Each structure stands twice: as structure tokens, then as C-alpha cells.
C-alpha positions as CSV (number, residue, x, y, z in Angstrom):
1,X,12.7,19.0,-22.1
2,X,9.3,19.3,-21.6
3,X,9.2,15.6,-21.1
4,X,11.9,15.9,-18.4
5,X,10.3,18.9,-16.8
6,X,6.9,17.4,-16.8
7,X,8.5,14.0,-15.4
8,X,10.2,16.3,-12.7
9,X,6.8,17.8,-11.6
10,X,5.2,14.6,-11.2
11,X,7.7,13.2,-9.0
12,X,7.8,16.6,-7.3
13,X,3.7,16.1,-6.5
14,X,4.7,12.3,-5.5
15,X,7.0,13.7,-2.9
16,X,4.7,16.4,-1.5
17,X,2.1,13.9,-0.9
18,X,4.4,11.5,0.9
19,X,6.0,14.4,3.0
20,X,2.4,15.2,4.0
21,X,1.6,12.0,5.1
22,X,4.9,11.3,6.5
23,X,4.6,14.3,8.6
24,X,0.9,13.7,9.8
25,X,1.7,10.3,10.8
26,X,4.2,11.4,13.2
27,X,2.4,13.7,14.6
28,X,-0.4,11.4,15.0
29,X,2.6,8.4,16.1
30,X,3.8,11.1,18.9
31,X,0.3,11.4,20.3
32,X,-0.4,8.4,20.5
33,X,2.6,7.5,22.3
34,X,1.9,9.8,24.8
35,X,-1.2,8.6,25.7
36,X,0.7,5.0,25.9
37,X,0.3,3.9,30.0
38,X,3.5,3.3,31.7
39,X,4.8,0.0,31.0
40,X,5.2,-1.0,34.8
41,X,2.2,0.2,36.5
42,X,0.7,-0.4,40.4
43,X,0.7,-4.3,41.3
44,X,-2.5,-5.8,42.4
45,X,-3.0,-8.9,44.4
46,X,-4.4,-11.7,42.1
47,X,-7.2,-11.8,44.5
48,X,-8.2,-8.3,43.8
49,X,-7.3,-7.9,40.9
50,X,-9.8,-11.2,39.8
51,X,-12.5,-10.3,42.0
52,X,-13.2,-6.8,40.0
53,X,-15.3,-7.1,37.2
54,X,-15.3,-5.2,33.8
55,X,-16.3,-2.2,33.8
56,X,-19.2,-0.6,31.0
57,X,-16.5,2.1,30.7
58,X,-13.4,-0.2,30.3
59,X,-14.9,-2.6,27.9
60,X,-16.4,0.6,25.8
61,X,-12.7,1.9,25.7
62,X,-11.3,-1.2,25.2
63,X,-13.5,-1.7,21.9
64,X,-13.0,1.8,21.1
65,X,-8.8,1.6,21.5
66,X,-9.4,-1.8,19.0
67,X,-11.4,0.0,16.2
68,X,-8.5,2.4,16.0
69,X,-6.2,0.0,15.1
70,X,-7.9,-2.0,12.6
71,X,-7.5,-1.1,8.8
72,X,-10.6,-0.7,6.5
73,X,-11.2,-1.5,3.6
74,X,-10.6,1.4,1.8
75,X,-8.4,4.5,2.3
76,X,-10.0,7.9,2.2
77,X,-12.9,6.2,1.0
78,X,-11.7,5.6,-2.4
79,X,-8.4,3.9,-2.6
80,X,-8.8,-0.5,-2.3
81,X,-6.9,-1.3,1.1
82,X,-7.6,-5.3,0.7
83,X,-4.0,-6.3,1.2
84,X,-3.4,-4.6,4.9
85,X,-4.0,-6.9,7.6
86,X,-4.8,-5.3,10.5
87,X,-1.9,-5.2,13.7
88,X,-1.8,-8.6,15.7
89,X,-4.1,-10.2,13.6
90,X,-3.7,-13.7,12.7
91,X,-4.6,-15.2,9.6
92,X,-4.4,-18.3,7.8
93,X,-2.5,-18.5,4.5
94,X,-3.9,-17.3,1.2
95,X,-5.2,-20.3,-0.8
96,X,-4.9,-20.3,-5.0
97,X,-8.0,-19.0,-5.1
98,X,-7.8,-16.2,-2.3
99,X,-4.6,-14.8,-4.1
100,X,-6.2,-15.0,-7.5
101,X,-9.4,-12.9,-5.8
102,X,-7.1,-10.4,-4.2
103,X,-5.5,-9.6,-7.7
104,X,-8.8,-9.2,-8.7
105,X,-10.4,-7.3,-6.3
106,X,-7.0,-4.8,-6.8
107,X,-7.4,-4.4,-10.9
108,X,-11.2,-4.1,-10.9
109,X,-12.3,-2.1,-8.4
110,X,-14.1,1.3,-9.5
111,X,-11.2,3.0,-8.1
112,X,-8.8,1.2,-10.5
113,X,-10.7,3.0,-13.3
114,X,-10.5,6.6,-11.5
115,X,-6.7,5.6,-11.1
116,X,-6.1,4.9,-14.6
117,X,-8.3,8.0,-16.0
118,X,-6.3,10.2,-13.4
119,X,-2.8,9.1,-14.6
120,X,-3.8,8.9,-18.1
121,X,-4.6,12.7,-18.1
122,X,-1.3,13.6,-16.9
123,X,0.6,11.1,-19.2
124,X,-1.5,12.7,-22.3
125,X,-1.0,16.4,-21.0
126,X,2.5,16.0,-20.5
127,X,2.6,14.1,-23.7
128,X,4.5,11.5,-22.1
129,X,4.3,9.0,-25.2
130,X,4.3,10.5,-28.2
131,X,3.1,8.0,-30.2
132,X,-0.4,8.0,-28.5
133,X,-1.1,11.4,-30.2
134,X,-3.6,13.7,-28.6
135,X,-7.6,14.3,-28.6
136,X,-9.9,11.8,-27.7
137,X,-8.2,8.7,-29.1
138,X,-5.0,9.7,-27.9
139,X,-6.6,9.7,-24.2
140,X,-8.4,6.3,-24.8
141,X,-4.8,5.0,-25.5
142,X,-3.3,6.4,-22.5
143,X,-6.0,5.2,-20.6
144,X,-6.0,1.5,-21.4
145,X,-2.1,1.4,-21.2
146,X,-2.5,2.7,-17.6
147,X,-5.3,0.5,-16.9
148,X,-3.4,-2.6,-18.1
149,X,-0.2,-1.4,-16.2
150,X,-2.2,-1.6,-12.9
151,X,-3.9,-5.1,-13.7
152,X,-0.6,-6.8,-14.7
153,X,1.5,-5.7,-11.9
154,X,-1.4,-6.8,-9.0
155,X,-1.5,-10.1,-11.1
156,X,2.0,-10.3,-10.9
157,X,2.8,-9.1,-7.4
158,X,-0.6,-10.3,-5.3
159,X,-1.2,-13.6,-7.6
160,X,1.5,-15.0,-9.9
161,X,4.7,-14.7,-8.2
162,X,3.3,-15.3,-4.8
163,X,1.6,-18.8,-5.8
164,X,5.1,-19.5,-7.4
165,X,7.5,-18.5,-4.0
166,X,4.7,-19.6,-1.5
167,X,4.8,-16.1,-0.7
168,X,1.7,-13.9,1.2
169,X,1.3,-10.6,-0.7
170,X,-0.6,-9.0,2.4
171,X,0.6,-6.2,4.0
172,X,1.0,-6.8,8.1
173,X,0.5,-3.9,9.8
174,X,3.0,-3.2,12.7
175,X,0.9,-1.0,14.5
176,X,3.4,-0.5,18.0
177,X,6.2,1.5,18.3
178,X,7.8,4.9,17.4
179,X,7.3,6.8,13.9
180,X,10.8,5.8,12.8
181,X,10.3,2.0,13.5
182,X,7.4,1.8,12.0
183,X,8.2,3.9,9.0
184,X,11.8,1.6,8.9
185,X,8.9,-1.5,9.2
186,X,6.9,-0.2,6.0
187,X,9.8,0.5,3.9
188,X,11.2,-2.9,4.5
189,X,8.3,-5.1,3.5
190,X,9.5,-4.2,0.2
191,X,12.3,-6.6,0.4
192,X,10.9,-9.0,3.3
193,X,7.2,-10.5,3.4
194,X,5.8,-13.6,5.1
195,X,5.8,-17.1,3.4
196,X,2.9,-19.2,3.8
197,X,4.0,-20.8,6.4
198,X,4.5,-17.6,8.6
199,X,8.0,-17.0,8.5
200,X,10.0,-14.5,6.8
201,X,11.2,-14.5,3.5
202,X,13.1,-12.2,0.8
203,X,9.7,-10.4,-1.1
204,X,10.3,-11.8,-4.6
205,X,6.7,-11.2,-5.2
206,X,7.6,-7.2,-4.8
207,X,10.8,-7.0,-6.6
208,X,10.5,-9.5,-9.4
209,X,6.8,-9.3,-9.9
210,X,7.1,-6.0,-10.8
211,X,10.0,-6.5,-12.9
212,X,8.2,-8.8,-14.6
213,X,5.3,-6.6,-15.2
214,X,7.7,-3.5,-16.1
215,X,8.6,-6.5,-18.9
216,X,5.3,-7.7,-19.8
217,X,4.3,-3.9,-20.6
218,X,6.8,-3.8,-23.2
219,X,4.8,-6.3,-25.8
220,X,1.9,-3.6,-25.4
221,X,3.4,-0.2,-25.5
222,X,5.3,1.4,-29.2
223,X,8.5,0.2,-29.9
224,X,10.2,3.5,-29.0
225,X,9.1,2.9,-25.4
226,X,10.7,-0.8,-25.5
227,X,14.6,0.4,-23.8
228,X,16.0,-1.1,-21.3
229,X,16.0,2.2,-19.5
230,X,12.2,2.9,-19.9
231,X,11.7,-0.5,-18.9
232,X,13.9,-0.1,-15.8
233,X,12.2,3.0,-14.7
234,X,8.8,1.5,-14.8
235,X,10.0,-1.4,-12.4
236,X,11.7,1.3,-10.0
237,X,8.8,3.6,-10.0
238,X,6.6,0.9,-9.1
239,X,8.6,-0.4,-6.4
240,X,8.9,3.2,-5.0
241,X,5.3,3.6,-5.2
242,X,4.6,0.5,-3.1
243,X,6.8,1.5,-0.8
244,X,4.7,5.1,-0.6
245,X,1.4,3.0,0.0
246,X,3.1,0.6,2.7
247,X,4.2,3.7,4.6
248,X,0.2,4.9,4.2
249,X,-1.4,1.7,4.9
250,X,1.2,1.0,8.2
251,X,-0.3,4.9,9.6
252,X,-3.8,4.9,8.0
253,X,-5.4,3.5,10.8
254,X,-3.7,6.4,13.0
255,X,-4.9,9.1,10.2
256,X,-8.4,7.4,10.3
257,X,-8.6,8.0,13.8
258,X,-7.0,11.1,14.4
259,X,-8.0,13.2,11.2
260,X,-11.3,12.0,10.6
261,X,-12.4,10.8,13.9
262,X,-13.4,7.1,13.4
């Protein structure tokens, strides 16, 4: 029962964070939509429009608008955001080396140690894997298992499967439209992604990659944790978390500008 209550509390915490992000993003998206000019502005003759040079104020406003839509390398200054591509940005396909570098950066970024440490602390407090025991030695076991889970998942979803299926593991920000459309787009990227040719394809990297990572994790977890149910739960949890982070990535430029004024 303790493990069940702990699991429920953890899921509630994730739900609270997700709802908070959704509410902030919705508010910012609505305010951004109100600031968009009408689609049919008054027409000007070609001669008058072409003869008017761009004013410094207009150029400054354009640069400011462009910076608001740009993705930053990190979310909240900590969480890696290397996979996010700014709206309307055109990039060449990732090479073998590029996909390997992306997975390595996500896996061995300093924040991955912080996330692993935080996850290990929560898991130990819940006694999620009793075979690890308590104390310093128990925390060390929780820590390296959490770190390994992250790294294995990153390499499968960002390097191994994308290279085999010729998929692009990056998240391409929509950046335009209403809150519902952008949220739906972010969630749909769990199942649809770009291939190396620029077209759309089923997201084997996400679905198959996370499933393979959950299966591989059975190799280094205690025998009691190697059940079909627990492996499936790890797979479903990771896919769900990726969906939450997709929504966060989609609206991060809006949040960064609206909340942090950057």
C-alpha cells in the first residue's frame, strides 16, 4: 500500500506541474494572439511601400519578435533543450555523428546528474525498489539506476532508432496558432515525426525506442522488477513524460518572454 500511495503522489505531482505549465502557456498564447495584427491590413501601392525604408523602430521590433520565438539551449536555465528547433527554422538532416552527439549531450549534461539525484531521492523515500535497501549505499544504487535509465532512453530515442529508421529526433516547434492547436501538435509529435528527407513518418524513435529502453533496463534491475507489467509501466511513463516535455518545449519561448521577459 505504501508503494501505491507513493506512486499516486508522484503522479499527482507531475499532474500539478503539467497543469501549471498548461495554464501559463494558455494565458500567454491568448495574449500573444491578441497582439497579432489583422490578416487583411490596408493595402498600399507598390511604389509607396517600396520607396519607404525600414525604420530603426521597425527593425528593432522585428528583431524583438524573432527573439521571442527562438528556443533557448536550456529551459529554466537547467533543463537541456538541445532537441527543440525554433518555429519556421530550416535545418539540414542530422548525420550519424550529429544524432550521436545529441544523445550524448542530453545524457551527460550536468543537469542529468541533478535529475538522477532528485529521482533517486524520491524513489528511495518511497522505497520503490526494496531490493536496493536504504542508507548511503541504497541511495547510490537508486542514483546509478536512474542515471542509466536516462542515458539508455536517450541513446535509443535520439541515436540508435533514429539512425536505423532515418528519422529526425528533434522537436520542431509549431509556434503559431491557438493554444489548442499547438498543444495538440505537441502531443501528436509522440506519434508523428520528420524523417531525414523532411517528410512526416510514424515516430518509431519515440514509441519503439522507449520500449526498447524499458526492455534493456530489465538487464540491470533486480529479478523482482523484471515483469511484463513493470516494464510496460516504465515504457508508458516515459512516453507520457515526453509528451509533457513536448508541450513545455512548444510554449517555452512564450513562457520565457511572458514570464522572464527574455
